[in-house]
C-alpha positions in Angstrom: 9.1 1.3 9.7 6.3 3.3 8.7 3.2 2.6 6.0 0.7 4.3 4.7 -1.5 3.4 2.2 -4.0 5.9 0.3 -6.9 4.8 -1.8 -8.4 6.9 -4.0 -10.7 6.5 -7.1 -14.0 4.4 -7.1 -17.2 5.8 -8.2 -17.5 8.4 -5.3 -13.8 8.8 -5.4 -13.5 9.2 -1.4 -10.0 9.2 -0.4 -9.1 7.3 2.5 -5.4 6.5 4.4 -4.3 4.1 6.8 -0.6 4.9 8.6 0.7 2.0 10.3 4.1 2.0 12.2 6.1 -0.5 13.1 7.2 0.5 16.5 3.7 0.5 17.5 3.1 -2.9 16.9 3.3 -6.0 19.1 6.7 -7.5 17.6 4.9 -10.4 16.0 2.4 -8.3 13.7 5.8 -6.3 13.3 7.3 -9.1 11.4 4.5 -9.7 9.2 4.4 -6.0 8.3 8.3 -6.4 7.2 7.4 -9.7 5.6 4.7 -8.3 3.8 6.7 -4.9 2.7 9.7 -7.6 1.1 7.5 -9.8 -0.4 5.7 -6.7 -2.2 8.5 -5.7 -3.6 7.9 -1.9 -4.3 11.6 -1.1 -5.8 10.4 -2.8 -8.8 7.4 -0.6 -9.1 7.3 2.2 -10.9 6.4 5.4 -8.8 4.1 6.6 -11.2 2.0 4.0 -13.5 -0.1 5.1 -16.8 -3.7 5.0 -16.1 -5.4 2.1 -17.5 -7.8 3.9 -20.5 -11.6 3.3 -20.0 -11.3 2.1 -16.1 -12.2 5.5 -14.1 -13.6 3.6 -11.4 -11.0 1.7 -10.4 -8.9 1.9 -7.4 -6.1 3.1 -7.4 -3.2 3.1 -3.9 -0.2 4.8 -3.2 2.2 3.5 -1.0 4.4 5.0 1.3 7.2 3.5 3.4 9.1 5.1 5.5 12.2 3.8 7.2 15.0 5.3 9.3 17.5 5.4 6.0 15.1 6.8 3.4 11.3 6.4 2.0 9.7 5.1 -0.9 6.3 5.9 -2.6 4.7 4.2 -5.5 1.1 3.4 -6.9 -0.8 0.7 -8.3 -4.2 0.1 -9.1 -6.3 -2.7 -8.6 -6.4 -4.7 -11.7 -2.2 -4.5 -12.2 -1.3 -5.1 -8.6 0.5 -8.6 -8.0 -0.1 -10.9 -5.5 2.1 -9.8 -2.8 1.1 -6.2 -3.3 -2.6 -6.8 -2.6 -1.4 -8.9 0.5 0.0 -5.9 1.9 -3.0 -3.8 0.5 -5.2 -5.9 2.3 -3.0 -6.4 5.4 -3.2 -2.8 5.8 -6.6 -2.2 5.4 -7.9 -5.0 7.9 -5.1 -3.1 10.5 -7.0 0.1 9.9 -10.3 -1.4 10.7 -9.4 -3.0 14.1 
């Protein structure tokens, strides 16, 4: 499974992309990633949510999950992302920082 996180928005609208391949992680970290993805329940999130009016400087996150069988991309914004989705985003960003 590969997970890609793209962050856009903010005052400067600087895009940042992080890709994590579970196959390249130690087994413990790979299992943690699988648990976070399952908890985020991305299948219930619309692919392109309606933008929030009056909030142009908020971050928008696009999560793409690819595995052997399929792929799925969804977008969430920083204000409406569920707690499990925020945990996944935080984990991916921390993984990129080393």
